[in-house]
C-alpha positions in Angstrom: 0.4 11.7 -12.7 1.3 8.6 -10.7 -1.7 9.1 -8.5 -4.0 9.3 -11.5 -2.6 6.0 -12.8 -2.9 4.0 -9.5 -6.7 4.1 -9.2 -7.5 2.9 -12.7 -4.9 0.2 -12.5 -6.4 -1.0 -9.2 -9.9 -1.0 -10.6 -8.8 -2.9 -13.6 -7.1 -5.5 -11.5 -10.2 -5.9 -9.4 -12.3 -6.3 -12.5 -9.9 -9.0 -13.7 -10.5 -10.9 -10.4 -14.1 -11.5 -11.5 -15.3 -13.8 -14.2 -16.8 -12.5 -17.4 -20.3 -13.8 -16.7 -23.4 -11.7 -17.7 -24.8 -9.7 -14.8 -28.0 -10.8 -13.3 -30.9 -8.4 -14.0 -34.2 -7.6 -12.4 -36.6 -9.8 -14.3 -39.3 -12.3 -13.4 -38.2 -15.7 -12.1 -39.5 -17.5 -15.2 -36.8 -15.8 -17.2 -34.1 -17.1 -14.8 -35.6 -20.6 -15.1 -35.4 -20.3 -18.9 -32.0 -18.6 -19.4 -29.8 -19.5 -16.4 -30.0 -23.3 -16.3 -26.4 -24.4 -15.7 -23.1 -23.0 -14.5 -22.1 -22.3 -18.1 -25.1 -20.0 -18.4 -25.0 -18.6 -14.9 -25.4 -14.9 -14.2 -23.3 -12.9 -11.8 -24.1 -10.7 -8.8 -21.0 -9.2 -7.2 -18.6 -12.2 -6.7 -21.3 -14.9 -6.9 -22.8 -17.0 -9.7 -26.5 -17.9 -9.8 -28.1 -20.6 -11.9 -30.3 -23.8 -11.9 -33.5 -22.0 -10.9 -36.8 -23.9 -10.4 -40.2 -23.1 -8.9 -43.2 -25.1 -7.7 -46.3 -24.0 -5.8 -49.7 -25.2 -4.6 -52.7 -23.4 -3.0 -55.7 -25.1 -1.4 -58.1 -22.3 -1.9 -57.5 -21.1 -5.5 -55.0 -20.8 -8.3 -51.4 -21.5 -7.3 -48.8 -18.7 -7.8 -46.6 -18.9 -10.9 -43.0 -18.0 -11.5 -43.9 -14.9 -13.5 -45.3 -13.4 -10.2 -41.9 -13.4 -8.7 -39.2 -10.8 -9.5 -35.6 -11.6 -8.9 -33.8 -8.4 -7.9 -29.9 -8.5 -7.8 -28.3 -6.8 -4.8 -24.7 -5.8 -5.4 -24.6 -3.0 -2.9 -21.8 -4.8 -1.1 -20.3 -6.8 -4.1 -17.2 -7.9 -2.2 -18.5 -8.6 1.3 -22.2 -9.5 1.0 -23.8 -9.8 -2.5 -27.2 -11.5 -2.9 -30.7 -11.3 -4.3 -34.2 -10.3 -3.4 -37.2 -12.5 -4.3 -40.1 -10.1 -4.6 -43.2 -12.4 -4.6 -45.7 -9.8 -5.7 -47.5 -10.3 -2.5 -48.4 -14.0 -2.0 -51.5 -13.2 0.1 -54.1 -15.7 1.4 -57.3 -15.2 3.4 -58.1 -18.9 3.7 -56.4 -22.3 3.3 -52.7 -22.8 2.8 -50.1 -21.8 0.3 -46.8 -23.6 -0.4 -44.1 -22.4 -2.8 -40.6 -23.7 -3.3 -37.8 -21.8 -5.1 -34.5 -23.5 -5.7 -31.2 -22.4 -7.3 -27.5 -22.9 -7.2 -25.0 -20.3 -6.0 -21.3 -20.5 -6.5 -18.1 -18.4 -6.0 -16.8 -16.8 -9.2 -13.3 -18.2 -8.4 -14.5 -21.8 -7.8 -12.7 -21.7 -4.5 -14.2 -22.6 -1.1 -14.6 -19.0 0.1 -18.4 -18.9 0.8 -18.6 -18.3 4.5 -22.1 -17.4 5.6 -25.7 -16.7 4.6 -28.3 -14.2 5.8 -32.1 -14.2 5.4 -34.5 -11.3 5.8 -38.2 -11.4 4.9 -41.0 -8.8 4.6 -44.6 -9.7 5.2 -47.6 -9.0 7.3 -50.4 -10.7 9.3 -53.7 -8.8 9.9 -57.3 -9.3 10.9 -56.5 -11.4 13.9 -56.6 -15.2 13.6 -53.8 -17.6 14.2 -52.4 -17.9 10.7 -48.8 -17.4 9.9 -46.2 -17.0 7.1 -43.0 -19.0 7.2 -39.8 -19.0 5.1 -37.5 -21.9 5.5 -34.0 -22.0 4.0 -32.1 -25.2 3.5 -28.8 -25.9 1.7 -27.1 -28.9 0.1 -24.2 -28.1 2.4 -25.5 -28.7 5.9 -24.0 -26.7 8.8 -24.7 -25.4 12.3 -28.0 -23.5 12.6 -29.5 -25.0 9.4 -32.1 -25.0 8.1 -33.0 -21.3 8.8 -36.6 -20.2 9.6 -38.1 -16.7 9.6 -41.7 -15.9 10.5 -44.6 -13.4 10.3 -47.6 -14.0 12.4 -48.9 -14.1 16.0 -47.2 -15.6 19.0 -43.5 -16.0 19.9 -42.4 -16.1 16.3 -43.8 -12.8 15.4 -40.5 -11.0 15.8 -38.4 -13.4 13.8 -38.2 -11.9 10.3 -34.4 -12.6 9.9 -32.0 -15.4 10.4 -28.3 -16.1 9.8 -26.0 -19.2 9.4 -22.4 -19.9 8.8 -20.9 -22.5 6.4 -18.3 -24.5 8.4 -16.1 -25.4 6.6 -16.4 -22.7 3.9 -17.8 -24.0 0.6 -17.4 -23.1 -3.1 -21.1 -23.4 -3.8 -24.5 -24.8 -2.6 -28.0 -25.6 -3.7 -30.4 -23.2 -2.0 -34.0 -24.2 -1.3 -36.4 -21.4 -0.3 -39.7 -22.8 1.1 -42.6 -20.3 1.5 -45.5 -21.5 3.6 -48.6 -19.5 4.5 -51.6 -20.6 6.6 -54.7 -18.6 7.1 -56.9 -19.5 10.1 -60.0 -17.5 11.1 -60.1 -15.4 8.0 -56.8 -13.6 8.6 -54.7 -12.1 5.9 -51.1 -13.5 5.6 -48.6 -12.1 3.1 -45.0 -12.8 2.3 -43.9 -10.0 0.0 -40.1 -10.2 -0.1 -37.3 -12.7 0.7 -33.8 -11.2 0.8 -30.9 -13.6 0.6 -27.2 -12.6 0.9 -23.9 -14.6 0.8 -20.7 -13.3 2.2 -17.3 -14.5 1.0 -13.7 -14.3 2.3 -12.0 -11.7 0.1 -9.6 -13.8 -2.1 -5.9 -13.2 -2.5 -4.3 -11.5 -4.3 -7.2 -9.1 -4.9 -7.3 -8.0 -1.3 -3.6 -7.4 -1.2 -3.7 -5.3 -4.4 -6.5 -3.2 -3.1 -4.8 -2.6 0.3 -1.5 -2.0 -1.5 -3.1 0.6 -3.8 -4.5 2.4 -0.8 -1.1 2.5 0.8 0.5 3.9 -2.4 -2.1 6.6 -2.6 -1.5 7.5 1.0 2.2 7.7 0.4 1.8 9.9 -2.7 -0.4 12.2 -0.7 2.0 12.5 2.2 4.9 13.1 -0.3 2.8 15.9 -2.0 2.1 17.5 1.4 5.7 17.4 2.4 
């Protein structure tokens, strides 16, 4: 009976450590721009709050992309250690000229404490049909730090194998404004595509949540040993 009570109590306590914000959902970026404007209307992914979204784009050889072409996909696979989001661009593909798109938003810790410790970037894209074109994703933050801004690439040359990047916030921060700059250049009729931008934010596990989770595990272990004995 005691063992049956420990797990629900631990889960309830962990849930209480998070704020009662609505969860972010997989919808187009234009819905985030419309509905998640301030911290008061922020949505939550794991232990992070997201709000203040904006978008701007230009294309020299046709119609510029629009925010309804980008899907924001929450990623809470690691809600404690590394939650984040994926920007699925719908395949920003060019075969001539240049494309520039800028996505900005705010991210903050649920607790409001300076626990945000690092950021990781992973992009998916392609470069085909030869040529010297390239696709670049540049990440910058309102809180500058070592290794910032971050740059990831697809395209020929030395940058071809750089689809990921990582940086630490030193000192830790409670939040930051994120600017995602997508740049594509087509030279010689090559196809350049940026299809996904994955962004994750790790946080120091706050007390007393960590202590309760560890303590709950020790209690379960003790009950099991007692039962075996």
